C-alpha positions in Angstrom: -113.9 -139.3 19.7 -116.5 -138.7 17.0 -116.3 -135.9 14.3 -118.7 -133.6 16.1 -116.9 -133.9 19.5 -113.6 -133.1 17.7 -115.2 -130.0 16.1 -116.5 -128.9 19.5 -113.0 -129.5 21.1 -111.5 -127.4 18.3 -113.9 -124.5 18.8 -113.2 -124.7 22.6 -109.5 -124.6 22.0 -109.8 -121.6 19.6 -111.9 -119.8 22.2 -109.3 -120.5 24.9 -106.5 -119.3 22.6 -108.5 -116.1 22.0 -108.6 -115.6 25.8 -104.9 -116.1 26.0 -104.4 -113.4 23.3 -106.6 -111.0 25.2 -104.7 -111.6 28.4 -101.4 -111.2 26.6 -102.5 -107.8 25.3 -103.7 -106.7 28.7 -100.6 -107.9 30.5 -98.2 -106.3 28.0 -99.8 -102.9 27.8 -97.7 -100.1 29.4 -98.9 -96.5 30.1 -97.2 -94.5 27.4 -97.0 -91.4 29.7 -94.5 -93.3 31.8 -91.8 -93.0 29.1 -91.8 -89.2 29.6 -92.2 -89.4 33.3 -89.0 -91.5 33.8 -87.2 -89.9 30.8 -86.8 -93.2 29.0 -85.1 -92.8 25.7 -87.6 -95.1 23.8 -86.0 -96.7 20.8 -82.7 -95.3 22.1 -83.7 -91.9 20.8 -83.9 -88.5 22.5 -86.9 -86.2 22.4 -85.8 -84.8 19.1 -85.5 -88.3 17.6 -81.7 -88.3 17.6 -80.0 -91.6 18.5 -78.6 -91.9 22.0 -74.8 -92.4 21.9 -74.0 -96.0 22.9 -70.6 -96.5 21.4 -67.7 -95.2 19.4 -66.6 -96.1 15.8 -64.2 -95.1 13.1 -65.9 -97.1 10.4 -68.4 -94.6 9.1 -69.8 -91.2 9.8 -73.3 -89.9 9.0 -73.4 -86.1 8.8 -76.6 -84.1 8.6 -75.8 -80.8 10.4 -73.0 -78.3 10.8 -72.3 -76.0 13.7 -71.8 -72.3 13.0 -69.3 -70.1 14.9 -71.8 -69.8 17.8 -72.2 -73.5 18.2 -75.7 -73.6 16.7 -76.4 -76.6 14.5 -77.8 -76.1 11.0 -79.1 -78.8 8.6 -76.9 -79.4 5.5 -77.1 -81.7 2.5 -76.3 -85.1 4.0 -72.8 -86.6 3.9 -71.7 -90.2 4.4 -68.1 -91.1 5.1 -66.5 -94.6 5.0 -63.3 -94.6 7.1 -63.1 -90.8 6.7 -63.6 -90.9 2.9 -66.7 -89.2 1.5 -68.7 -91.8 -0.4 -69.5 -89.3 -3.2 -65.7 -88.9 -3.7 -65.3 -92.6 -3.6 -67.8 -93.1 -6.4 -67.0 -90.0 -8.5 -63.3 -90.4 -8.1 -63.3 -93.8 -9.8 -61.3 -92.6 -12.8 -60.1 -96.1 -13.8 -63.8 -97.3 -14.0 -63.2 -100.4 -12.0 -66.0 -101.9 -10.0 -66.0 -100.4 -6.5 -67.8 -102.7 -4.1 -64.7 -104.8 -3.5 -62.6 -101.6 -3.0 -65.3 -100.3 -0.6 -65.2 -103.5 1.3 -61.4 -103.3 1.6 -61.7 -99.7 2.9 -64.4 -100.7 5.5 -62.4 -103.7 6.8 -58.9 -102.3 6.8 -59.4 -98.5 7.2 -57.6 -97.3 4.1 -58.0 -97.2 0.3 -56.0 -100.1 -1.3 -53.2 -99.7 -3.8 -53.6 -101.4 -7.2 -51.6 -104.4 -6.0 -53.6 -104.7 -2.7 -56.9 -104.4 -4.5 -56.0 -107.0 -7.0 -54.8 -109.4 -4.3 -58.0 -108.8 -2.3 -60.2 -109.4 -5.4 -58.4 -112.7 -6.0 -58.9 -113.8 -2.3 -62.7 -113.1 -2.6 -62.9 -114.9 -5.9 -61.2 -118.0 -4.4 -63.8 -118.0 -1.6 -66.9 -117.6 -3.7 -67.7 -121.2 -4.5 -70.2 -123.4 -2.5 -69.8 -127.1 -2.4 -72.3 -129.3 -4.2 -73.1 -130.9 -0.8 -73.9 -127.5 0.8 -76.1 -126.6 -2.2 -77.9 -129.9 -2.1 -78.3 -130.3 1.7 -79.0 -126.7 2.7 -80.2 -124.6 -0.2 -82.3 -127.0 -2.1 -84.1 -128.6 0.8 -87.3 -127.0 2.1 -86.6 -123.5 0.7 -88.6 -120.9 2.6 -90.8 -118.4 0.7 -88.9 -115.5 2.2 -85.4 -115.4 0.9 -84.1 -113.6 4.0 -85.0 -116.7 6.0 -83.3 -118.8 3.3 -80.1 -116.7 3.7 -80.3 -117.1 7.5 -80.6 -120.8 7.1 -77.5 -120.8 4.9 -75.5 -118.6 7.2 -76.3 -120.6 10.3 -75.6 -123.9 8.4 -72.1 -122.7 7.5 -71.2 -123.1 11.2 -71.3 -126.9 10.6 -68.9 -126.6 7.7 -66.4 -124.5 9.6 -63.4 -126.3 11.3 -63.2 -123.5 14.0 -66.6 -121.9 14.2 -66.4 -120.6 17.8 -62.9 -119.1 17.5 -63.5 -115.4 17.9 -59.9 -114.3 17.5 -59.5 -111.5 14.9 -57.6 -113.7 12.3 -60.4 -116.3 12.4 -63.2 -113.9 12.3 -61.6 -112.0 9.4 -61.4 -115.4 7.6 -65.1 -116.1 8.3 -66.1 -112.6 7.3 -64.3 -112.8 3.9 -66.0 -116.1 3.2 -69.4 -114.7 4.0 -68.8 -111.6 1.9 -67.8 -113.8 -1.0 -70.5 -116.5 -0.7 -73.5 -114.3 0.1 -74.4 -113.6 -3.6 -74.3 -117.3 -4.4 -76.5 -118.2 -1.4 -79.0 -115.5 -2.3 -79.3 -116.3 -6.0 -79.3 -120.1 -5.5 -82.0 -119.7 -2.8 -84.1 -117.7 -5.2 -84.0 -120.4 -7.9 -84.6 -123.1 -5.3 -87.7 -121.2 -4.2 -88.9 -120.8 -7.8 -88.3 -124.4 -8.6 -89.8 -126.1 -5.5 -92.6 -123.6 -4.8 -93.5 -122.2 -8.2 -92.5 -125.2 -10.4 -90.1 -123.1 -12.5 -86.7 -124.1 -14.0 -83.9 -124.6 -11.5 -80.7 -122.8 -12.5 -77.5 -123.2 -10.5 -74.7 -121.4 -12.4 -71.2 -121.2 -10.8 -69.7 -117.7 -10.5 -66.9 -116.6 -12.7 -63.6 -115.6 -11.0 -63.0 -112.8 -13.5 -66.2 -111.0 -12.7 -66.9 -108.5 -9.9 -69.6 -109.1 -7.2 -72.1 -106.9 -9.1 -71.4 -108.7 -12.4 -71.6 -112.2 -10.9 -75.0 -111.4 -9.3 -76.4 -110.5 -12.8 -74.5 -113.4 -14.5 -75.9 -116.0 -12.0 -79.4 -114.5 -11.9 -80.1 -114.1 -15.6 -81.1 -117.1 -17.6 -78.8 -116.2 -20.4 -76.1 -114.8 -18.1 -75.9 -111.6 -20.1 -75.9 -108.0 -18.9 -74.7 -104.6 -20.1 -71.8 -102.7 -18.5 -74.2 -99.9 -17.4 -76.4 -102.4 -15.6 -73.4 -103.9 -13.7 -72.1 -100.5 -12.8 -75.5 -99.2 -11.5 -75.8 -102.4 -9.3 -72.2 -101.9 -8.2 -73.0 -98.3 -7.1 -76.1 -99.6 -5.2 -73.9 -102.1 -3.4 -71.5 -99.4 -2.4 -74.2 -97.1 -1.1 -75.8 -99.8 1.0 -72.6 -101.3 2.4 -72.5 -99.3 5.6 -74.4 -96.6 7.4 -73.0 -95.9 10.9 -73.0 -98.2 13.9 -76.4 -97.1 15.1 -78.6 -98.5 12.3 -80.7 -101.4 13.6 -79.0 -104.3 12.0 -75.4 -103.0 12.7 -76.3 -102.2 16.3 -77.7 -105.7 16.6 -74.4 -107.1 15.4 -72.5 -105.0 18.0 -74.9 -106.2 20.8 -74.6 -109.9 19.8 -70.9 -109.8 19.1 -70.3 -108.3 22.6 -71.7 -111.5 24.1 -68.8 -113.5 22.7 -70.9 -115.5 20.3 -69.7 -116.9 16.9 -69.7 -115.0 13.6 -72.5 -117.0 12.0 -74.8 -116.3 14.9 -74.0 -112.6 14.9 -74.6 -112.2 11.2 -77.8 -114.3 11.4 -79.0 -111.8 14.1 -78.3 -108.9 11.8 -80.2 -110.6 9.0 -83.2 -110.9 11.3 -83.1 -107.2 11.9 -82.6 -106.3 8.2 -85.6 -108.4 7.2 -88.0 -106.0 8.9 -90.1 -103.6 6.8 -88.9 -100.7 9.0 -85.3 -101.5 7.9 -84.1 -103.5 4.9 -87.6 -104.3 3.7 -88.5 -100.7 3.2 -87.9 -100.6 -0.5 -90.5 -103.3 -1.0 -93.0 -101.1 0.7 -92.1 -98.3 -1.7 -92.8 -100.6 -4.7 -96.1 -101.8 -3.2 -97.1 -98.2 -2.6 -96.4 -97.3 -6.2 -98.5 -100.3 -7.4 -101.3 -99.1 -5.2 -100.9 -95.5 -6.5 -101.3 -96.7 -10.1 -104.4 -98.7 -9.3 -106.1 -96.0 -7.2 -104.9 -92.6 -8.3 -107.3 -90.8 -10.6 -104.6 -89.7 -13.1 -100.9 -90.4 -12.4 -100.0 -87.7 -15.0 -101.7 -85.0 -13.0 -99.9 -83.5 -10.0 -103.2 -82.6 -8.3 -104.4 -86.2 -8.5 -101.1 -87.4 -7.1 -101.3 -85.0 -4.3 -104.8 -86.1 -3.5 -103.8 -89.8 -3.4 -100.7 -89.0 -1.2 -102.8 -86.9 1.1 -105.1 -90.0 1.6 -102.0 -92.0 2.3 -100.9 -89.6 5.1 -104.5 -89.6 6.4 -104.5 -93.4 6.6 -107.2 -93.6 4.0 -105.1 -95.2 1.3 -102.5 -98.0 0.8 -101.8 -99.8 4.0 -103.4 -97.4 6.5 -100.1 -96.7 8.3 -100.1 -93.0 7.3 -96.6 -93.2 5.9 -95.3 -92.3 2.4 -92.6 -94.9 2.3 -89.1 -93.9 1.2 -89.7 -90.3 2.5 -87.9 -89.1 5.6 -84.8 -90.3 7.5 -83.8 -90.5 11.2 -80.7 -88.4 10.6 -80.8 -86.7 7.2 -83.1 -83.7 6.6 -81.9 -81.7 3.6 -80.9 -84.7 1.6 -79.8 -88.4 1.9 -76.4 -88.6 -0.1 -77.1 -92.2 -1.0 -80.5 -91.2 -2.5 -79.0 -88.3 -4.4 -76.3 -90.6 -5.9 -78.6 -93.5 -6.7 -81.2 -91.2 -8.2 -78.6 -90.0 -10.7 -77.8 -93.5 -11.8 -81.5 -94.5 -11.8 -82.0 -91.7 -14.3 -79.2 -92.9 -16.5 -80.6 -96.5 -16.4 -84.2 -95.3 -17.1 -82.9 -93.5 -20.3 -81.1 -96.7 -21.4 -84.2 -98.8 -20.7 -86.8 -96.5 -22.2 -88.4 -96.0 -18.8 -88.1 -92.3 -18.5 -91.8 -91.9 -17.7 -91.4 -94.3 -14.7 -88.5 -92.3 -13.4 -90.3 -89.0 -13.8 -93.3 -90.4 -11.8 -91.0 -91.2 -8.9 -89.4 -87.8 -9.2 -92.8 -86.0 -9.1 -94.0 -88.1 -6.1 -90.8 -87.3 -4.3 -91.3 -83.6 -4.7 -95.0 -83.6 -3.9 -94.5 -85.8 -0.9 -91.8 -83.7 0.7 -94.1 -80.6 0.5 -97.2 -82.5 1.8 -95.4 -84.1 4.7 -93.9 -80.7 5.8 -97.3 -79.0 5.6 -99.4 -81.7 7.2 -97.0 -82.3 10.1 -96.2 -78.6 10.6 -92.5 -79.3 10.3 -89.9 -76.5 10.3 -87.2 -78.7 8.8 -87.2 -80.2 5.3 -88.1 -83.8 4.5 -86.0 -85.7 2.1 -86.3 -89.0 0.3 -84.1 -91.8 1.6 -82.1 -94.4 -0.4 -85.0 -96.8 -0.3 -87.2 -94.5 -2.5 -85.2 -95.3 -5.7 -83.5 -98.6 -4.9 -86.6 -100.7 -5.7 -87.0 -98.8 -9.0 -83.3 -99.5 -9.8 -83.7 -103.2 -9.0 -86.9 -103.4 -11.2 -85.1 -101.8 -14.1 -82.3 -104.4 -13.6 -84.8 -107.2 -13.8 -84.1 -108.3 -10.2 -87.1 -110.0 -8.7 -88.8 -108.5 -5.7 -87.9 -111.5 -3.6 -84.2 -110.5 -3.9 -84.5 -106.8 -3.0 -83.7 -107.2 0.7 -81.2 -110.0 0.1 -79.3 -107.7 -2.2 -79.2 -105.2 0.7 -77.8 -108.0 2.9 -75.1 -108.9 0.2 -74.0 -105.3 0.5 -74.3 -104.7 4.2 -72.4 -107.8 5.2 -69.3 -105.7 4.5 -70.3 -103.1 7.1 -71.5 -105.8 9.6 -68.1 -107.5 9.3 -66.2 -104.3 9.9 -68.2 -103.5 13.0 -67.9 -107.0 14.4 -64.1 -106.8 14.0 -64.1 -103.4 15.6 -66.1 -104.7 18.6 -63.7 -107.6 19.0 -60.5 -105.6 18.6 -61.6 -103.1 21.3 -62.7 -105.9 23.7 -65.7 -104.0 24.9 -68.1 -105.0 27.7 -71.2 -106.9 26.9 -73.8 -104.4 25.8 -76.6 -104.4 28.4 -79.0 -101.4 28.5 -81.6 -101.2 31.2 -85.4 -101.3 31.3 -87.2 -99.7 34.2 -89.8 -101.9 35.9 -93.1 -100.1 36.1 -95.3 -102.9 37.2 -96.4 -103.7 40.8 -95.2 -106.4 43.2 -97.9 -108.9 44.1 -98.5 -111.7 46.6 -98.2 -115.3 45.5 -101.7 -117.0 45.3 -102.3 -120.7 45.5 -103.4 -122.3 42.3 -106.7 -123.3 43.8 -107.5 -119.7 44.5 -106.4 -118.1 41.2 -108.3 -116.5 38.4 -107.2 -114.3 35.5 -106.6 -111.2 37.6 -104.1 -108.9 36.0 -104.7 -105.9 38.2 
């Protein structure tokens, strides 16, 4: 076949593929009015946007309303509980000033706050499980590193199956062992994957620094990530707080519900966690803080004067009108599916973000975020004629915190995963302990039944 014939064939195949795309779109389109007609809880949410109850849990509680003496619900400042303990109390009550992520992980997994002896023992167990073999680093992490580090982490997690002597054993003792190993190894896999990506895709220096057993999870992340291995105590404590706040958020969030669904099928731990990773990668879930950072970059480039509130309001109005940024009509980091008055995670992280901005000389950057938050809440309520308040969520400030900590954007969502693996593990164990049925919701068929047509008499008829 000559060159021109090959070109013609390529153009023909492209045209045929375009036809397939068009047919796919036509075939998959469903009349949106049918969701209301059949009372289908689309997205597993009711008409008010509240999640449909699909299970029970004792691991965490997300509270946004209180009922008065007449049984009427009223919005309140949001509250988040881990195994019945208010997260604010967990963080503010840390009088000994130890790092809290390990303690939080213990609480989520075992349902109680540990004693000094229990916590020390637990920290030692995690430290003993942190290392990755040279063979794993060479054969899994350093070979063909993906550009997206969430996919790199997925590759690592799925590959650990091959290094496990009992990967398919879903007894509670074995799953607990696997969970602790994943919790311990996730920071290494994330940081090493980042340096593999930098080295092989960007031609930068490759750094593979072993973790230190005397350092906490937050400290080890900064120690392994930074070229000189140095960090301040404030930096490590702010990252530790961020890990605590992201560790768990109820059984209904997308990635945790995914873990429940996949676990209920009886599959192995690595497959269940990889499925949760797939969910967390999405920009509507764990990738949201990246969208916040991109939005602020666009704001700086296109807002007439970021020091003027009227100019900020004009830009944000254009965002809501789909005239600015990505055309989605969303001010990222604003609003939450459950919280209305406030997201307790955002309130706590904002406090630490302010402290860090003062230490870093970045007060003006923090003030910009604060002003955008206030202006956005007012604009969204006015434009959408809402009677309930709109609050910022935890993603609004997490990207700013990571930026001030010098964490590259490629690691924003993996840091979320390093934290949330504790919650996923707790929910997987809860699902296994309670021996629930396989989760199988229903979809109503709204198509039409058709007669079979011989291939010689067919055409593309999708009616």
